[in-house]
C-alpha positions in Angstrom: -9.8 20.6 -8.0 -9.5 23.5 -10.4 -6.5 24.1 -12.5 -5.8 27.5 -11.0 -5.8 26.2 -7.4 -2.6 26.3 -5.4 -0.7 23.2 -4.5 -1.1 21.7 -1.0 2.3 21.3 0.6 2.6 19.0 3.5 5.0 19.2 6.4 7.9 16.7 6.7 6.5 13.2 7.0 7.2 9.5 6.5 5.2 6.3 7.0 6.4 3.2 8.8 6.7 -0.1 6.9 4.0 -1.6 9.2 1.5 1.2 8.3 2.3 0.8 4.7 1.8 -3.0 4.9 -1.4 -2.6 6.8 -2.8 -0.4 4.0 -1.7 -2.8 1.3 -3.3 -5.7 3.1 -6.5 -3.8 3.5 -6.5 -3.3 -0.3 -5.3 -6.8 -1.3 -7.4 -9.0 1.1 -10.9 -8.0 0.0 -10.1 -8.8 -3.6 -8.0 -11.9 -3.0 -9.4 -13.6 0.1 -10.2 -16.7 -1.9 -6.4 -17.3 -2.4 -6.2 -17.9 1.3 -9.5 -19.8 1.8 -9.5 -22.2 -1.1 -6.2 -24.1 -0.9 -7.0 -26.0 2.4 -10.7 -26.7 1.4 -10.1 -29.8 -0.8 -8.1 -31.5 2.0 -10.7 -30.6 4.6 -13.4 -32.0 2.3 -11.5 -35.2 1.8 -11.2 -35.6 5.6 -14.9 -35.0 6.0 -15.9 -37.4 3.3 -13.4 -40.2 3.9 -13.1 -39.9 7.7 -9.3 -40.1 7.3 -7.6 -37.6 9.7 -4.5 -37.6 7.6 -6.3 -35.2 5.2 -7.0 -32.9 8.1 -3.2 -32.9 8.9 -2.5 -32.0 5.3 -5.0 -29.2 5.4 -3.3 -27.9 8.6 0.1 -28.1 6.9 -1.3 -26.1 4.0 -2.6 -23.5 6.5 0.4 -23.2 8.7 3.3 -24.0 6.3 2.4 -23.4 2.7 0.2 -20.3 2.9 2.6 -18.4 5.2 5.4 -19.1 2.7 3.3 -17.8 -0.2 2.2 -14.7 1.7 5.9 -14.0 2.5 6.6 -14.0 -1.2 3.8 -11.5 -1.7 5.2 -9.5 1.1 8.6 -9.2 -0.6 7.0 -8.6 -4.0 5.1 -5.6 -2.7 7.4 -4.3 0.0 10.5 -4.2 -2.3 8.7 -2.3 -5.0 10.5 0.9 -6.1 7.3 2.9 -5.4 7.7 2.1 -1.7 10.3 4.9 -1.3 7.6 7.4 -2.2 6.1 6.8 1.3 8.8 5.5 3.5 11.7 7.9 3.1 11.3 11.2 5.0 9.8 13.7 2.6 7.2 16.4 2.0 4.5 16.1 -0.6 3.2 18.8 -3.0 -0.3 17.9 -4.2 -1.6 19.8 -7.2 -3.9 19.2 -10.2 -0.8 18.2 -12.2 0.1 15.4 -9.8 2.0 14.5 -6.7 5.6 15.8 -6.2 7.6 14.1 -3.5 10.6 16.1 -2.2 12.9 14.0 0.0 14.7 15.2 3.1 18.5 14.9 3.0 19.6 11.3 3.9 23.1 12.5 4.8 25.1 15.7 4.6 26.3 14.9 1.1 23.3 13.1 -0.3 19.7 14.1 -1.0 17.6 11.9 -3.2 16.1 13.5 -6.4 12.5 14.5 -6.1 9.9 12.2 -7.7 6.9 13.3 -9.6 3.7 11.2 -10.1 1.5 12.7 -12.8 -2.2 12.8 -12.0 -2.8 10.4 -14.9 -0.8 7.8 -13.0 -3.1 8.0 -10.0 -6.0 5.6 -10.4 -7.8 6.4 -7.1 -7.6 8.7 -4.1 -8.8 7.0 -0.9 -9.3 8.7 2.4 -8.3 6.3 5.2 -8.5 7.0 8.9 -4.9 8.1 9.2 -3.7 8.6 5.6 -4.7 9.9 2.2 -3.9 6.9 -0.1 -3.0 7.5 -3.7 -3.3 4.3 -5.7 -1.0 4.2 -8.7 -1.5 2.6 -12.0 1.2 -0.1 -11.8 1.4 -3.8 -12.4 2.0 -4.4 -8.7 -0.2 -2.9 -6.0 1.6 0.4 -5.5 0.3 3.2 -3.3 1.6 6.5 -1.9 0.5 7.3 1.6 0.4 10.9 2.9 -0.4 11.2 6.7 -3.1 13.6 7.8 -0.8 14.7 10.5 1.5 16.3 7.9 -1.4 18.2 6.2 -1.8 21.9 6.7 -4.8 23.1 8.7 -8.0 23.6 6.8 -7.2 21.6 3.7 -10.2 20.1 2.0 -10.7 16.7 0.5 -11.2 18.3 -2.9 -7.7 19.9 -2.7 -6.2 16.4 -2.0 -8.0 14.5 -4.8 -6.1 13.9 -8.0 
């Protein structure tokens, strides 16, 4: 996108928590699948080599008790991140070469959250998903901003949405 190009302004939009989680999992799982697969493997191997079914029960306990607890901790780590408000609260996005400006809709008659600005230097990647443009942020946690295609103006190009 050139510096002289006008900003793309979306219509009012928000993303559900389920859609946000689905996109986070699609980013997290391909890189960290081994965290789910490896923990029960030693117990399954012990069961196979010793013939003792108690190790199979331990492997099942790891699969159905331990892993869901660890995944719930990951869920709360990512779903309580402050960056989540950039996608979940009703807002409109202004996308320009300088960055992404999020202007929130009024929450109540007497309170409207202050707009947020994400500089283009804080965006590590722009991904085009089937329903959203996903802006991955440079943060310690896996933080993203989702902008639905349904809120985009007609005729906007991918080049205009890339930061």
